C-alpha positions as CSV (number, residue, x, y, z in Angstrom):
1,M,-85.6,-22.8,-175.6
2,T,-83.4,-25.9,-174.2
3,D,-84.6,-27.4,-170.5
4,Q,-81.8,-26.9,-167.8
5,R,-82.7,-30.0,-166.3
6,Q,-81.2,-32.1,-168.6
7,T,-77.8,-30.3,-169.2
8,P,-74.7,-32.3,-168.2
9,D,-74.2,-30.6,-165.3
10,H,-77.7,-30.7,-164.2
11,L,-77.3,-34.1,-164.3
12,L,-73.8,-34.7,-162.5
13,R,-75.6,-32.9,-159.8
14,R,-78.6,-34.8,-159.7
15,L,-76.7,-38.4,-159.6
16,L,-74.3,-36.7,-156.7
17,G,-76.7,-35.4,-154.1
18,P,-76.6,-32.6,-152.6
19,A,-73.8,-31.0,-150.8
20,G,-76.0,-29.3,-148.5
21,P,-78.8,-30.3,-146.0
22,E,-80.9,-32.4,-147.8
23,L,-85.0,-32.4,-147.9
24,G,-87.1,-35.5,-148.4
25,C,-90.3,-34.9,-150.7
26,E,-92.4,-34.6,-147.7
27,E,-90.4,-31.9,-145.7
28,C,-90.4,-30.0,-149.7
29,F,-94.2,-30.6,-150.4
30,E,-94.9,-29.1,-146.8
31,L,-93.0,-26.0,-147.1
32,L,-93.0,-25.3,-150.9
33,D,-95.3,-23.2,-150.4
34,V,-93.6,-20.5,-147.9
35,Y,-90.8,-21.0,-150.7
36,V,-92.7,-20.1,-153.3
37,E,-93.8,-17.2,-151.5
38,A,-90.6,-15.7,-150.2
39,E,-89.0,-16.3,-153.9
40,L,-91.8,-14.5,-155.4
41,A,-91.0,-11.4,-152.5
42,G,-87.6,-11.3,-153.5
43,A,-86.9,-12.6,-150.2
44,D,-83.3,-15.3,-150.0
45,A,-85.6,-18.3,-150.4
46,H,-82.9,-20.4,-150.5
47,G,-81.7,-19.5,-147.6
48,R,-85.5,-19.3,-145.9
49,I,-85.3,-22.9,-146.3
50,P,-82.2,-24.9,-146.4
51,G,-82.4,-27.7,-149.4
52,M,-84.8,-27.2,-150.9
53,R,-83.0,-25.7,-154.2
54,A,-80.8,-28.7,-154.2
55,H,-84.4,-31.1,-154.2
56,L,-86.0,-29.2,-156.7
57,E,-82.9,-29.9,-159.4
58,G,-83.2,-33.3,-158.1
59,C,-86.9,-34.6,-157.6
60,P,-88.7,-33.9,-161.2
61,A,-91.7,-34.6,-159.2
62,C,-91.5,-31.9,-156.7
63,A,-90.2,-29.3,-159.4
64,E,-92.8,-29.7,-161.3
65,E,-95.0,-29.0,-158.5
66,H,-92.7,-25.6,-157.7
67,D,-93.0,-24.7,-161.7
68,S,-96.9,-25.0,-161.4
69,L,-97.0,-23.5,-158.1
70,R,-94.9,-20.1,-159.1
71,E,-97.0,-19.8,-162.3
72,L,-100.2,-19.7,-160.4
73,L,-98.9,-18.0,-157.4
74,S,-97.4,-15.6,-160.2
75,A,-100.6,-15.2,-162.1
76,A,-102.8,-14.7,-159.3
77,E,-100.7,-11.5,-157.9
78,S,-101.2,-9.8,-161.4
79,T,-104.8,-10.4,-162.3
80,P,-106.8,-7.4,-160.0
81,L,-109.5,-9.0,-157.1
82,P,-113.1,-7.7,-158.9
83,A,-114.5,-4.6,-156.9
C-alpha cells in the first residue's frame, strides 16, 4: 500500500501551502475531535471546519493525531458497551 502523503502531488501541495483558509496546529488540535466526529457521522467535516483538510495534508504531526483519533473513535463505535 502506497502512503498518499509521499506522492509528488501531495509533496507539491505541502510545499505550496493551502489555497484556502489556513489553520494552525493549536486550532487544529482544539477542533480535531469535532472534525473526526463529523467525518464518522458522514457529515460535511470539511465544510464545517474550513482549512482542516489542508492542514492535515501539510502537517504530519496533526495528520497522525487525526488518524489515531479516527481509529480510536471508530473502534469505540463498533464495540458494544457491557450490559
